[in-house]
C-alpha positions as CSV (number, residue, x, y, z in Angstrom):
1,M,0.0,0.0,0.0
2,A,2.3,2.6,-1.2
3,D,4.3,3.5,1.8
4,S,1.4,2.4,4.0
5,A,3.3,-0.6,5.1
6,A,6.2,1.7,5.8
7,D,3.8,3.9,7.8
8,I,3.0,1.1,10.1
9,E,6.1,-1.0,9.8
10,A,7.7,-1.7,13.1
11,H,11.3,-0.6,12.5
12,D,12.4,-2.9,15.2
13,G,15.3,-4.8,13.6
14,N,13.1,-7.4,11.8
15,S,15.0,-8.9,9.0
16,T,14.3,-7.8,5.4
17,G,13.2,-11.3,4.6
18,L,10.6,-11.3,7.4
19,Q,9.3,-7.9,6.5
20,T,9.0,-9.0,2.8
21,A,7.0,-12.0,4.0
22,K,4.7,-9.7,5.9
23,D,4.3,-7.4,2.8
24,L,3.4,-10.5,0.7
25,F,0.9,-11.9,3.2
26,S,-0.8,-8.5,3.7
27,G,-1.0,-8.0,0.0
28,A,-2.6,-11.4,-0.5
29,V,-5.3,-10.6,2.0
30,G,-5.9,-7.2,0.4
31,G,-6.1,-8.9,-3.0
32,I,-8.9,-11.2,-1.9
33,A,-10.9,-8.2,-0.7
34,Q,-10.2,-6.4,-4.0
35,V,-11.7,-9.2,-6.0
36,L,-14.9,-9.6,-3.9
37,I,-15.5,-5.8,-4.0
38,G,-14.7,-5.2,-7.6
39,Q,-15.8,-8.2,-9.6
40,P,-19.3,-7.0,-10.5
41,F,-17.9,-3.7,-11.8
42,D,-15.2,-5.6,-13.7
43,I,-17.6,-7.7,-15.7
44,V,-19.6,-4.7,-16.8
45,K,-16.3,-3.0,-17.8
46,V,-15.2,-5.9,-19.9
47,R,-18.6,-6.2,-21.7
48,L,-18.5,-2.5,-22.6
49,Q,-14.9,-2.7,-23.8
50,T,-15.4,-5.8,-26.0
51,S,-18.9,-5.3,-27.3
52,T,-21.0,-2.7,-29.1
53,Q,-24.4,-4.0,-28.0
54,Y,-24.6,-1.9,-24.8
55,S,-25.2,1.9,-24.8
56,S,-24.1,2.5,-21.2
57,A,-22.9,0.8,-18.1
58,L,-26.4,0.7,-16.7
59,T,-27.7,-0.9,-19.8
60,A,-25.0,-3.5,-19.7
61,A,-25.6,-4.2,-16.0
62,A,-29.4,-4.5,-16.5
63,S,-28.9,-6.8,-19.5
64,I,-26.5,-9.1,-17.5
65,Y,-28.9,-9.3,-14.6
66,K,-32.0,-9.9,-16.8
67,N,-30.5,-12.5,-19.1
68,E,-27.9,-14.2,-16.9
69,G,-29.0,-13.7,-13.3
70,A,-27.3,-12.0,-10.3
71,L,-24.6,-14.7,-10.1
72,A,-23.4,-13.7,-13.5
73,F,-21.7,-10.6,-12.0
74,Y,-19.3,-13.1,-10.4
75,K,-18.5,-15.0,-13.6
76,G,-14.9,-16.0,-13.7
77,T,-14.4,-15.1,-10.1
78,L,-12.5,-18.3,-9.1
79,T,-9.5,-17.4,-11.3
80,P,-9.0,-13.9,-9.9
81,L,-9.8,-14.9,-6.4
82,I,-6.9,-17.3,-6.4
83,G,-4.7,-15.3,-8.8
84,I,-5.4,-11.7,-7.8
85,G,-4.5,-12.5,-4.2
86,A,-1.1,-13.6,-5.6
87,C,-1.0,-10.5,-7.8
88,V,-1.6,-8.0,-5.1
89,S,0.8,-9.9,-2.9
90,I,3.5,-9.4,-5.5
91,Q,2.6,-5.8,-6.0
92,F,3.1,-4.8,-2.4
93,G,6.0,-7.2,-1.9
94,A,7.8,-5.9,-5.0
95,F,7.0,-2.2,-4.2
96,H,8.4,-2.4,-0.7
97,S,11.4,-4.3,-1.8
98,A,12.2,-1.7,-4.4
99,R,11.4,1.1,-1.9
100,R,13.9,-0.4,0.6
101,F,16.5,-0.8,-2.1
102,L,16.1,2.9,-3.2
103,E,16.1,4.1,0.5
104,Q,19.3,2.2,1.2
105,R,20.9,3.6,-2.0
106,R,20.0,7.1,-0.9
107,S,21.3,6.6,2.6
108,D,24.6,5.3,1.3
109,G,25.2,8.6,-0.5
110,D,23.4,10.9,2.0
111,K,24.0,10.2,5.7
112,S,21.1,12.5,6.7
113,F,18.7,10.2,4.9
114,I,17.1,7.7,7.2
115,P,15.6,4.6,5.6
116,G,12.0,4.1,6.7
117,V,11.7,7.6,8.0
118,S,12.9,10.0,5.3
119,S,10.8,10.2,2.1
120,L,12.0,9.2,-1.4
121,S,11.4,11.5,-4.3
122,Y,8.1,11.0,-6.2
123,G,10.0,9.9,-9.2
124,E,11.5,7.1,-7.1
125,Y,8.1,6.1,-5.7
126,Y,6.8,5.9,-9.3
127,A,9.8,3.8,-10.3
128,A,9.2,1.4,-7.4
129,G,5.5,1.2,-8.3
130,A,6.4,0.6,-12.0
131,F,8.8,-2.2,-10.9
132,A,6.0,-3.8,-8.9
133,G,3.7,-3.6,-11.9
134,V,6.2,-5.3,-14.2
135,A,6.9,-8.0,-11.6
136,N,3.1,-8.5,-11.3
137,S,2.5,-8.7,-15.0
138,V,4.1,-12.2,-15.2
139,I,1.1,-13.7,-13.5
140,S,-1.5,-11.0,-14.0
141,G,-1.3,-11.4,-17.8
142,P,-2.5,-15.0,-18.1
143,I,-4.9,-14.6,-15.1
144,E,-6.7,-11.6,-16.6
145,H,-6.7,-13.2,-20.0
146,V,-8.6,-16.2,-18.7
147,R,-10.9,-14.0,-16.6
148,I,-11.7,-11.8,-19.6
149,R,-12.5,-14.8,-21.8
150,L,-14.9,-16.2,-19.2
151,Q,-16.5,-12.8,-18.7
152,A,-17.0,-12.0,-22.4
153,Q,-18.3,-15.4,-23.5
154,P,-22.0,-15.9,-24.4
155,H,-24.4,-17.2,-21.8
156,G,-26.1,-20.6,-21.5
157,A,-25.8,-23.3,-24.2
158,A,-23.7,-21.0,-26.4
159,R,-20.9,-20.5,-23.9
160,L,-17.4,-21.4,-25.0
161,Y,-15.7,-22.5,-21.8
162,S,-17.0,-24.6,-18.9
163,G,-14.5,-23.1,-16.5
164,P,-11.0,-21.7,-16.1
165,L,-9.2,-25.0,-16.8
166,D,-11.3,-25.6,-19.9
167,C,-10.5,-22.1,-21.0
168,V,-6.7,-22.7,-20.5
169,R,-6.9,-25.9,-22.4
170,K,-8.8,-24.5,-25.4
171,L,-6.7,-21.3,-25.6
172,S,-3.5,-23.4,-25.6
173,K,-4.9,-25.6,-28.3
174,Q,-6.0,-22.7,-30.5
175,A,-2.7,-20.8,-30.1
176,G,-0.5,-23.9,-30.6
177,G,0.9,-23.9,-27.0
178,V,0.4,-22.8,-23.4
179,L,2.6,-19.7,-23.5
180,P,1.2,-18.2,-26.8
181,G,-2.3,-19.1,-25.6
182,L,-2.2,-17.6,-22.2
183,Y,0.2,-14.7,-22.8
184,R,-1.8,-13.1,-25.6
185,G,-1.5,-9.3,-25.2
186,E,1.4,-9.5,-22.7
187,V,3.4,-6.5,-24.2
188,V,0.5,-4.1,-23.6
189,T,-0.1,-5.8,-20.2
190,V,3.4,-5.0,-19.1
191,L,3.1,-1.4,-20.3
192,R,-0.3,-1.0,-18.5
193,E,0.9,-2.5,-15.3
194,A,4.1,-0.4,-15.1
195,Q,2.1,2.8,-15.8
196,A,-0.8,1.9,-13.6
197,Y,1.1,0.9,-10.5
198,G,3.7,3.6,-10.9
199,L,0.8,6.1,-10.7
200,W,-1.0,4.1,-7.9
201,F,1.8,4.2,-5.5
202,L,2.9,7.7,-6.5
203,A,-0.5,9.1,-5.9
204,F,-0.9,7.4,-2.6
205,E,2.6,8.7,-1.4
206,W,1.8,12.2,-2.4
207,L,-1.5,12.2,-0.5
208,M,0.0,10.6,2.6
209,N,3.0,12.9,2.7
210,A,0.8,16.0,2.1
211,D,-1.5,15.0,5.0
212,A,1.4,14.4,7.4
213,A,3.0,17.7,6.5
214,R,-0.2,19.6,6.7
215,N,-1.2,18.3,10.1
216,K,2.4,18.1,11.4
217,I,2.1,14.4,12.4
218,D,4.0,11.3,11.7
219,R,2.7,9.2,8.8
220,K,1.9,6.3,11.1
221,E,-0.5,8.6,13.0
222,I,-2.7,9.1,9.9
223,P,-6.0,7.3,10.7
224,S,-7.2,4.3,8.8
225,Y,-10.2,6.0,7.2
226,K,-7.8,8.6,5.6
227,I,-5.6,5.7,4.4
228,A,-8.7,4.2,2.8
229,L,-9.7,7.6,1.3
230,Y,-6.2,8.2,-0.1
231,G,-6.1,4.6,-1.4
232,G,-9.4,5.2,-3.2
233,L,-8.2,8.4,-4.8
234,A,-5.0,6.6,-5.9
235,G,-7.2,4.0,-7.6
236,E,-8.8,6.8,-9.6
237,A,-5.4,8.0,-10.7
238,L,-4.4,4.5,-11.6
239,W,-7.2,4.1,-14.1
240,L,-7.2,7.6,-15.5
241,G,-3.5,7.2,-16.4
242,S,-3.6,3.7,-17.9
243,Y,-7.2,3.1,-19.2
244,P,-6.4,3.3,-23.0
245,L,-3.8,0.6,-22.5
246,D,-6.4,-1.6,-20.7
247,V,-8.9,-1.2,-23.5
248,I,-6.3,-2.5,-26.0
249,K,-5.4,-5.3,-23.7
250,S,-9.1,-6.4,-23.4
251,K,-9.6,-6.2,-27.2
252,M,-6.5,-8.4,-27.8
253,Q,-7.4,-10.9,-25.1
254,T,-10.9,-11.4,-26.6
255,D,-9.6,-11.6,-30.2
256,G,-9.8,-14.9,-32.1
257,F,-7.0,-17.1,-33.3
258,G,-5.9,-18.0,-36.8
259,A,-8.4,-17.0,-39.5
260,T,-10.6,-15.3,-37.0
261,Q,-7.9,-13.1,-35.5
262,K,-8.7,-9.4,-36.0
263,Y,-5.6,-7.7,-34.6
264,K,-2.0,-8.5,-35.7
265,N,-0.4,-6.9,-32.7
266,M,-0.7,-4.1,-30.2
267,R,0.0,-1.3,-32.7
268,D,-2.6,-2.7,-35.2
269,C,-5.1,-2.8,-32.4
270,F,-4.5,0.8,-31.5
271,G,-4.8,1.8,-35.1
272,Q,-8.0,-0.1,-35.8
273,T,-9.6,1.1,-32.6
274,F,-8.9,4.8,-33.5
275,R,-10.1,4.4,-37.1
276,A,-13.3,2.7,-36.0
277,E,-14.2,4.6,-32.9
278,G,-11.9,7.6,-32.6
279,L,-10.5,8.7,-29.2
280,R,-13.8,7.7,-27.5
281,G,-13.0,4.1,-28.3
282,F,-10.1,4.2,-25.8
283,W,-12.3,5.3,-23.0
284,K,-15.3,2.9,-23.4
285,G,-16.3,1.6,-20.0
286,I,-14.4,4.2,-18.0
287,G,-17.5,5.1,-16.0
288,P,-18.0,1.8,-14.2
289,T,-14.2,1.4,-13.9
290,L,-13.9,4.7,-12.0
291,L,-16.9,3.8,-9.8
292,R,-15.2,0.5,-9.1
293,A,-11.8,2.0,-8.5
294,M,-12.7,4.0,-5.4
295,P,-14.1,1.2,-3.2
296,V,-11.8,-1.5,-4.5
297,S,-8.6,0.5,-4.0
298,A,-9.8,1.9,-0.7
299,G,-10.7,-1.6,0.5
300,T,-7.3,-3.0,-0.7
301,F,-5.3,-0.3,1.2
302,A,-7.4,-0.5,4.3
303,V,-7.3,-4.3,4.5
304,V,-3.5,-4.4,3.8
305,E,-3.0,-1.7,6.5
306,M,-5.1,-3.6,9.1
307,T,-3.4,-6.8,8.3
308,M,0.0,-5.3,8.6
309,R,-0.8,-3.7,11.9
310,A,-2.2,-7.0,13.2
311,I,0.9,-9.0,12.3
312,N,3.5,-6.4,13.4
């Protein structure tokens, strides 16, 4: 949670390895909360991004409820419930590892800099967040690919996949292997993750540092409700700064294979989207995404913070 774990880290001589384990565990718990809060919003976003049959988010949500039932909003949840816990765990673990590395490097050259107490530059926070995003993309790419396929498939007898494993098997067969099947759109996924999590952690750090300076308090004295608020606002920054990349990723990950493949590569997908839909095409589904971002990101940061406080 940006430096939220640093805010509440007990700088009591714990080994770096133990603190990393705490970061990973807290992130995993936060990831489970993230999925449970955000999944209904996410399926509406994917339907809007990959289809032209809905005029708005409300139309899409109403159609899903009417034709597929309430449980349809949790379609494909098993994959992210298992995987997103791992993803968020990696995000926080990688961010804090990068943060500690950058702090140590700064302290080696500046004896007045105190790791865990002094603040890094915002560029350094962005770099640490971007590193976390790239590390996360290794598993988030295939997990999100499978989730998007399950969310975008037709309902009832026309559905293409019976579940996550069936989806993996069929994608691998169609693409001629597990890696090309699961890692469709991985280049744009890496770019999106780096930008998104660079901005996520940067925004959170800026808000936390501004609050501490404004109220002349230590960061660990900032109450939990403010951490949740700042986490929610950071979630808005994440999506506003990376959404066009997410649209391209969704389009590529719902594209066909072989003769039915529409996009040759990421650049071609950008070009076709712009020619067919203009700039608006890169922002389809942004409404429900921003609605989702506030509670999901707030819940993630709050849960990670409470978990970290409990285990420290």
